[in-house]
C-alpha positions in Angstrom: -12.6 130.8 -25.8 -16.3 130.4 -25.0 -18.1 131.4 -21.8 -21.6 130.6 -20.5 -23.3 133.1 -18.2 -25.9 132.5 -15.4 -26.9 136.0 -14.2 -26.5 138.6 -16.9 -29.6 140.3 -18.3 -30.5 143.2 -20.6 -32.3 146.0 -18.9 -32.8 148.3 -21.8 -31.1 150.0 -24.8 -30.9 153.4 -26.6 -30.0 154.4 -30.1 -29.4 157.8 -31.8 -28.6 158.0 -35.5 -27.8 160.4 -38.4 -29.6 161.1 -41.7 -28.6 158.1 -43.7 -29.7 155.7 -41.0 -32.9 157.6 -40.6 -33.7 156.9 -44.3 -33.0 153.2 -43.8 -35.5 150.4 -43.2 -34.9 150.2 -39.5 -35.9 153.8 -38.7 -38.7 152.8 -36.3 -36.3 151.1 -34.0 -34.2 154.2 -33.2 -34.9 156.4 -30.3 -33.7 159.7 -31.9 -32.8 160.7 -35.5 -31.0 163.7 -37.0 -31.4 165.2 -40.5 -27.8 166.5 -40.8 -24.3 165.3 -39.9 -23.3 168.2 -37.7 -26.1 167.9 -35.1 -25.7 171.6 -34.3 -21.9 171.3 -33.6 -19.0 172.9 -35.3 -17.1 169.8 -36.3 -17.8 166.1 -37.1 -15.8 165.0 -34.1 -17.8 167.2 -31.7 -21.0 165.9 -33.4 -20.0 162.4 -32.5 -19.3 163.3 -28.9 -22.8 164.8 -28.8 -24.3 161.5 -30.1 -22.6 159.7 -27.2 -24.0 162.0 -24.6 -27.5 162.0 -26.0 -27.6 158.3 -26.2 -26.5 157.9 -22.6 -29.1 160.4 -21.4 -31.9 158.5 -23.3 -30.8 155.2 -21.8 -30.6 156.5 -18.2 -34.0 158.1 -18.5 -35.5 154.8 -19.8 -34.1 152.8 -16.9 -34.9 155.4 -14.3 -31.3 155.5 -13.0 -28.9 158.3 -12.4 -25.3 158.1 -13.5 -24.0 157.5 -9.9 -25.9 154.2 -9.9 -23.9 152.8 -12.9 -20.9 150.7 -11.9 -19.1 150.8 -15.2 -19.2 152.0 -18.7 -17.4 150.0 -21.4 -17.0 151.2 -25.0 -15.2 152.8 -27.8 -15.3 154.3 -31.3 -13.1 154.7 -34.4 -11.4 158.0 -33.7 -7.8 158.2 -32.5 -7.5 157.2 -28.9 -11.2 156.5 -28.9 -11.7 160.2 -28.2 -15.4 160.4 -29.0 -16.1 157.9 -26.3 -13.8 159.4 -23.7 -15.1 162.9 -24.2 -18.6 161.7 -24.3 -18.7 159.4 -21.2 -16.5 161.5 -18.9 -19.3 162.9 -16.7 -21.5 159.7 -16.8 -19.6 157.0 -14.9 -17.6 156.1 -11.8 -15.4 153.7 -13.8 -14.6 153.4 -17.4 -13.0 150.8 -19.7 -12.1 151.9 -23.2 -12.2 149.2 -25.8 -11.3 148.8 -29.5 -11.8 146.1 -32.0 -12.9 148.6 -34.8 -16.4 147.6 -36.1 -16.5 144.7 -33.6 -16.2 146.9 -30.5 -19.9 146.5 -29.4 -19.7 142.8 -28.8 -16.2 142.9 -27.3 -17.5 145.4 -24.8 -20.6 143.3 -24.0 -18.4 140.3 -23.3 -16.2 142.3 -20.9 -19.2 143.7 -19.1 -21.0 140.4 -19.0 -18.0 138.6 -17.5 -17.6 141.2 -14.8 -21.3 141.0 -13.9 -21.5 137.2 -14.0 -18.4 136.9 -11.7 -20.2 139.3 -9.3 -17.5 141.9 -9.5 -20.1 144.5 -10.5 -23.9 144.7 -10.5 -24.4 146.6 -13.8 -22.6 148.2 -16.7 -23.4 150.3 -19.7 -21.9 149.3 -23.1 -21.6 152.3 -25.4 -20.2 152.6 -28.9 -20.3 155.2 -31.7 -19.1 156.1 -35.1 -19.6 159.0 -37.5 -19.4 158.7 -41.3 -17.5 161.9 -41.9 -15.1 161.8 -39.0 -14.2 158.2 -39.8 -13.8 158.8 -43.5 -11.5 161.8 -42.8 -9.3 159.7 -40.5 -9.1 156.3 -42.3 -9.3 157.3 -46.0 -8.7 160.3 -48.2 -9.9 163.7 -47.0 -13.6 164.0 -47.8 -13.0 167.2 -49.7 -11.2 165.1 -52.4 -14.5 163.4 -53.4 -12.5 160.3 -54.3 -14.7 157.6 -56.0 -15.0 154.3 -54.3 -15.5 150.8 -55.6 -18.8 149.0 -55.1 -17.2 146.7 -52.6 -16.6 149.6 -50.2 -18.8 149.9 -47.1 -20.3 153.1 -45.6 -19.5 154.1 -42.0 -22.7 154.4 -40.0 -23.4 157.6 -38.0 -24.9 157.0 -34.6 -24.4 155.9 -31.0 -25.8 152.8 -29.3 -26.0 151.9 -25.6 -27.2 148.9 -23.7 -27.5 148.4 -19.9 -26.5 145.0 -18.7 -27.5 144.0 -15.1 -27.6 141.1 -12.6 -31.3 141.8 -12.0 -33.5 139.4 -13.9 -35.3 140.7 -17.0 -37.0 139.0 -20.0 -33.8 138.8 -22.0 -30.5 137.3 -20.9 -26.9 137.1 -22.2 -26.5 133.3 -22.5 -22.9 132.8 -23.7 -20.1 134.4 -25.7 -17.1 133.4 -27.8 -13.9 135.5 -28.0 -12.4 135.3 -31.5 -8.8 135.4 -32.6 -6.8 137.6 -35.0 -7.1 136.3 -38.5 -4.7 137.1 -41.3 -6.1 136.0 -44.6 -3.6 138.0 -46.6 -6.0 140.7 -47.5 -4.8 144.3 -48.0 -7.7 146.2 -49.7 -9.3 148.8 -47.3 -12.1 149.2 -49.8 -13.2 145.5 -49.4 -13.9 145.0 -45.7 -16.3 142.2 -46.3 -13.6 140.1 -47.8 -11.2 141.1 -45.0 -13.6 140.3 -42.2 -15.6 137.3 -43.4 -12.8 134.7 -42.5 -12.9 136.0 -38.8 -16.6 135.6 -38.7 -16.4 132.1 -40.1 -13.8 131.1 -37.6 -15.7 132.4 -34.6 -19.1 131.0 -35.7 -17.5 127.6 -36.2 -15.8 127.8 -32.9 -18.9 128.9 -31.0 -21.0 126.0 -32.4 -18.3 123.5 -31.8 -17.5 124.6 -28.2 -21.2 124.4 -27.2 -22.0 121.4 -29.4 -24.7 123.3 -31.2 -26.2 123.2 -34.7 -26.9 126.5 -36.4 -30.6 125.7 -36.1 -30.3 126.2 -32.4 -30.6 129.9 -33.2 -33.6 131.7 -34.6 -31.2 134.1 -36.2 -27.5 134.5 -36.6 -26.3 138.1 -37.3 -22.9 139.1 -38.4 -21.6 142.7 -38.1 -21.0 144.7 -41.3 -19.6 142.2 -43.8 -21.8 143.9 -46.4 -23.5 142.2 -49.3 -20.3 140.7 -50.6 -18.8 139.5 -47.3 -22.1 138.0 -46.4 -22.1 135.7 -49.4 -18.5 134.8 -48.9 -19.3 133.7 -45.3 -22.3 131.6 -46.3 -20.6 129.9 -49.2 -17.4 129.1 -47.3 -19.2 127.7 -44.2 -21.3 125.5 -46.5 -18.5 124.2 -48.8 -15.6 123.9 -46.3 -17.4 122.9 -43.1 -20.9 121.7 -44.2 -22.4 124.4 -42.0 -25.6 125.8 -43.6 -27.0 129.0 -42.2 -30.7 129.0 -43.0 -31.6 132.0 -40.8 -28.8 134.4 -41.3 -28.3 138.1 -42.1 -25.7 140.9 -41.8 -26.1 144.1 -39.9 -24.4 146.1 -42.7 -26.9 144.8 -45.2 -29.9 145.4 -43.0 -29.2 149.0 -41.9 -29.7 150.7 -45.3 -32.0 150.2 -48.3 -29.2 149.4 -50.7 -31.5 149.5 -53.7 -32.4 153.2 -53.0 -29.4 154.4 -51.0 -26.7 153.8 -53.7 -24.2 156.0 -51.8 -24.0 153.3 -49.1 -22.4 150.9 -51.6 -21.9 147.4 -50.1 -23.6 148.3 -46.8 -23.0 149.8 -43.4 -19.9 149.6 -41.2 -18.4 151.1 -38.1 -18.7 150.1 -34.4 -22.2 151.5 -34.2 -23.5 149.4 -37.2 -23.8 146.2 -35.1 -25.0 148.2 -32.1 -27.8 149.9 -34.0 -29.1 146.7 -35.4 -28.5 144.7 -32.2 -29.6 147.3 -29.6 -32.4 148.7 -31.9 -34.0 146.1 -34.2 -32.8 142.9 -32.4 -33.6 143.9 -28.9 -37.1 145.1 -29.8 -37.8 141.9 -31.7 -36.6 139.8 -28.8 -38.9 141.7 -26.5 -41.8 140.9 -28.9 -40.6 137.2 -28.9 -40.3 137.2 -32.7 -36.9 135.6 -31.9 -36.0 133.6 -28.8 -32.4 132.7 -29.4 -30.0 134.9 -31.4 -26.3 134.9 -32.0 -24.7 138.3 -32.7 -21.2 138.2 -34.3 -19.6 141.6 -34.5 -16.6 141.8 -36.9 -13.7 144.2 -37.0 -10.8 145.0 -39.3 -7.7 145.6 -37.3 -5.6 148.1 -39.3 -4.5 151.7 -39.5 -3.9 153.8 -42.6 -0.2 153.8 -41.9 0.0 150.0 -42.0 -2.0 149.9 -45.3 0.4 152.5 -46.9 3.3 150.3 -45.8 1.7 147.4 -47.7 0.9 145.3 -44.6 -2.0 142.8 -44.6 -5.2 143.9 -42.9 -6.1 141.6 -40.0 -9.6 140.9 -38.7 -11.4 139.6 -35.7 -14.9 138.5 -34.7 -16.5 138.1 -31.3 -19.9 136.5 -30.7 -22.6 136.9 -28.0 -25.7 134.8 -27.6 -29.0 136.4 -26.4 -32.0 134.5 -25.3 -35.5 135.2 -24.2 -36.0 134.0 -20.6 
């Protein structure tokens, strides 16, 4: 399902990150960085809530609006019942929609907000997502105290929060179109190889987006997927070329971009988590669009739809990808 929009624009963005992201190559694009994972709080979960609040405060200050002027906040995170988001945004909005497509939550939330703005139901909306390396690791995998080794195919959950204000008031960058993906089951069941799990969903959504709009990949100055990592990135490129004769000349992956994988060996195959695509999209991508380095970009956020319980019960890990097109006016 693909939509085109007429009156949805980006007003501004804000990003706050932890120590690993601070050491990465995109440091200059973040609004605030931290040197430790607790951020002055007593738990990792409370630290993530603090990230959400700080990111919202920075964004509202940038756009010179108070929280009463925001029609809606849409967003989510990785914790049970998207608790980091709900605790974080409680005092910032008149209305709230909680969303979850795992690491693909940022673009899903942007599609919902854009559709409401374009249909004139609301005038503006903030999209907010977050993740925290330690809170996510504790929930989805072995307790961090185990110090369990991981294979090189594993990705590294990013720590941070990203926000973006979408509005019907014209700016220099607009949301041009979006494509909603479908749940893909490629019979994968390894939670330590998310790139292989999610690449088929990204392939399906990119193919559908290009077909629905009758576009060639060259229409875009850059196509970005969300946290496939170094291995999933190559799977996607090879499969699109061999099976569909779609060659991506200007393509990258947010999970690969966010860390210096040559130096930050602990980050393994690259970044992941809902905030991975948001930090690259709302930080790097937004700033480069403002400078007109890019004029047309497709951001495809990917998510693995599973829980530890389903993995323990030997079920397959499903995936999904949603895409959103951004253009300089």
